[in-house]
C-alpha positions in Angstrom: 20.8 -152.4 65.3 22.5 -152.4 68.6 20.1 -149.5 69.4 17.7 -149.6 72.3 14.0 -147.1 72.1 13.1 -146.0 76.4 9.6 -144.1 76.2 8.8 -142.0 79.7 7.0 -139.2 81.0 9.0 -137.4 84.0 8.2 -134.7 86.5 10.8 -133.2 88.8 9.5 -130.8 91.4 12.0 -129.5 94.8 11.8 -132.6 97.1 9.3 -130.2 99.9 6.4 -130.9 96.7 7.2 -134.6 96.5 3.3 -134.7 98.1 2.3 -133.4 94.5 3.8 -136.0 92.3 2.7 -138.7 95.2 -1.1 -136.8 94.7 -0.4 -137.2 90.8 0.5 -140.7 90.7 -3.0 -142.1 92.8 -4.9 -139.8 90.5 -3.0 -142.0 87.4 -2.6 -144.9 89.5 0.4 -145.3 87.3 4.6 -144.6 87.9 6.5 -144.1 90.8 8.0 -142.1 92.5 12.0 -141.6 93.0 14.2 -139.5 95.2 16.8 -137.6 94.6 19.0 -136.3 98.0 22.1 -134.8 95.6 19.8 -133.1 93.3 16.8 -131.8 96.4 15.0 -133.1 93.6 11.8 -135.4 93.4 10.7 -137.8 89.9 8.2 -138.9 89.3 8.5 -141.3 86.3 6.3 -143.2 83.7 7.0 -146.1 81.2 5.0 -148.9 80.9 4.3 -149.2 78.1 1.1 -149.8 79.7 1.2 -147.2 81.9 1.5 -144.7 79.2 -1.1 -145.2 77.4 -3.2 -144.4 80.7 -1.7 -141.4 80.5 -2.7 -141.0 76.4 -5.7 -141.4 77.7 -5.3 -139.4 80.4 -3.8 -136.4 78.3 -6.4 -136.7 75.1 -9.1 -136.1 77.8 -7.7 -132.8 78.8 -5.0 -131.6 76.1 -2.2 -129.7 77.0 -1.9 -125.8 75.8 1.5 -124.8 75.9 3.7 -125.8 73.3 3.9 -129.4 75.2 1.5 -129.8 73.2 3.4 -130.3 70.0 6.1 -132.8 72.2 3.3 -134.8 73.7 1.3 -135.4 69.8 5.3 -136.5 69.2 5.9 -138.5 71.9 2.5 -139.9 71.2 3.9 -141.3 67.6 6.7 -142.3 68.8 4.7 -144.2 71.1 2.3 -146.3 68.1 5.1 -146.8 66.6 7.0 -149.3 69.4 3.1 -150.7 70.7 2.8 -151.7 66.4 6.3 -153.2 66.8 7.8 -150.8 63.4 10.8 -149.6 66.1 12.2 -153.4 65.2 12.8 -152.3 62.3 15.5 -149.6 60.3 13.1 -147.7 59.0 11.0 -146.8 61.5 13.8 -147.0 64.8 15.2 -144.2 61.7 11.3 -143.0 61.7 11.8 -142.4 65.9 14.9 -140.3 65.7 13.9 -137.8 63.2 10.3 -137.9 66.0 12.7 -137.2 68.1 14.8 -134.7 67.1 11.8 -132.3 67.2 12.1 -133.2 70.7 12.9 -131.0 74.3 16.9 -131.4 73.7 17.2 -132.8 70.4 19.7 -135.9 69.4 23.1 -136.5 71.1 25.8 -135.6 68.4 26.3 -140.0 69.0 22.6 -139.9 67.5 23.4 -137.9 65.1 26.3 -139.6 63.9 24.3 -143.0 64.0 21.4 -141.6 62.0 22.4 -139.2 59.6 18.2 -139.2 57.8 17.4 -136.0 59.8 13.0 -135.4 59.9 13.5 -133.5 57.0 14.4 -136.3 55.0 11.6 -138.5 56.5 8.9 -135.7 56.3 8.5 -136.1 59.7 7.3 -132.3 61.1 6.9 -130.5 64.4 2.9 -129.7 65.3 2.1 -126.4 65.1 0.0 -125.0 68.7 -1.5 -122.0 67.8 -3.4 -119.2 69.6 -3.7 -121.2 73.1 -5.0 -119.0 76.2 -6.1 -119.7 79.2 -9.8 -120.8 79.9 -10.3 -122.8 82.5 -9.1 -121.3 86.3 -8.3 -125.2 87.7 -5.7 -125.0 84.7 -4.2 -121.0 85.9 -4.5 -122.7 89.8 -1.9 -125.8 88.8 0.0 -123.6 86.3 0.8 -120.7 89.0 1.5 -124.0 91.3 4.3 -125.6 89.1 4.6 -122.4 87.9 4.8 -119.3 89.3 6.6 -117.1 92.5 5.5 -114.8 94.8 8.3 -112.3 95.6 8.5 -109.8 98.5 10.9 -107.1 98.0 11.8 -104.6 100.3 14.1 -100.5 99.4 15.1 -98.3 101.8 13.4 -94.7 101.7 15.6 -92.4 99.5 13.9 -89.4 101.3 13.4 -91.3 104.8 15.8 -93.2 106.6 13.5 -94.8 108.7 11.1 -96.1 106.4 11.0 -98.1 103.7 9.4 -99.9 100.8 7.7 -102.4 100.4 6.6 -104.2 96.7 4.6 -107.1 96.9 4.9 -109.5 93.0 3.4 -112.2 91.8 5.1 -113.8 88.0 4.9 -116.6 86.2 8.1 -116.5 83.8 7.5 -119.1 80.7 9.4 -119.8 77.3 9.3 -117.1 74.4 7.9 -120.0 72.3 4.3 -119.3 74.5 3.7 -115.7 74.2 0.8 -116.2 74.0 -0.4 -117.4 76.6 1.7 -115.9 79.3 -0.1 -112.7 77.3 -3.3 -114.3 77.7 -3.0 -114.0 81.0 -4.3 -110.2 81.4 -7.2 -110.6 79.8 -7.9 -113.5 81.9 -7.3 -112.0 85.6 -7.6 -108.8 84.3 -4.1 -107.2 85.9 -0.9 -107.3 85.6 2.1 -106.7 82.6 4.0 -108.6 80.1 7.9 -108.1 79.4 10.3 -109.9 77.7 13.7 -111.4 79.0 15.8 -114.0 77.1 14.2 -116.0 75.2 11.2 -115.9 78.2 8.1 -113.7 79.4 7.1 -112.6 82.9 3.6 -112.4 83.4 3.8 -109.9 86.5 1.4 -108.6 88.4 3.1 -106.1 91.6 -0.3 -103.0 91.7 -1.2 -104.0 94.4 -5.3 -103.1 95.1 -5.0 -106.3 91.5 -3.4 -108.7 93.6 -5.8 -108.1 97.2 -8.9 -107.7 94.4 -8.0 -110.1 92.2 -5.1 -112.0 92.3 -6.0 -113.3 95.8 -9.6 -113.2 95.8 -9.4 -115.8 92.5 -6.2 -117.6 94.3 -8.4 -117.5 97.8 -11.3 -119.7 95.5 -9.2 -122.2 93.3 -6.7 -122.7 95.6 -3.3 -123.4 94.7 -0.8 -127.0 96.1 2.7 -127.1 97.4 5.4 -125.4 98.5 3.8 -122.5 96.6 1.0 -122.1 98.6 2.6 -121.3 101.6 
């Protein structure tokens, strides 16, 4: 039929965090790491159906809690279509295209033209991920390792030219579709606030006592990894 189906799982990090990808590869025992020097990025990639089976086993045992869970469930549906060789039939290929249309960046114009049937035509819906909140401190530590930012701000004093104001802040930003997850951080850490940006929500902790009495003790107990630690 002139089309080939490729399944893959990827994680991109800055080159300085290549060590985290190596830990993931060693932990799962599958996949490869590729360096994108021109982009200052390192990529962890799993592609073979045999290796993806181990990945699926892991995520079934330790479920995702962001809206990425819906992408994973769709991906797993496509995986089993390939495993059962349904992708070698026109109907199976159309199902996979419909699944892809509901994931990540959706379809290219070329795929839309080649496969005009939509997910509605084939009765495939994006799974709903509702009321997902943070409950595991180890999960949050990993989340901060990947998504957290730490800031030190300096501002000149309006009243004293010899003094400067110092502002410390921890921030985590996510797509607006994960608003409930971001808001759950307030209850989990018992501090912070959430602000809305363009298609994003930001969890921010900037009160000095919250940082010293809550955030820093938490991260000392559940250490983050990679360059964010530095």
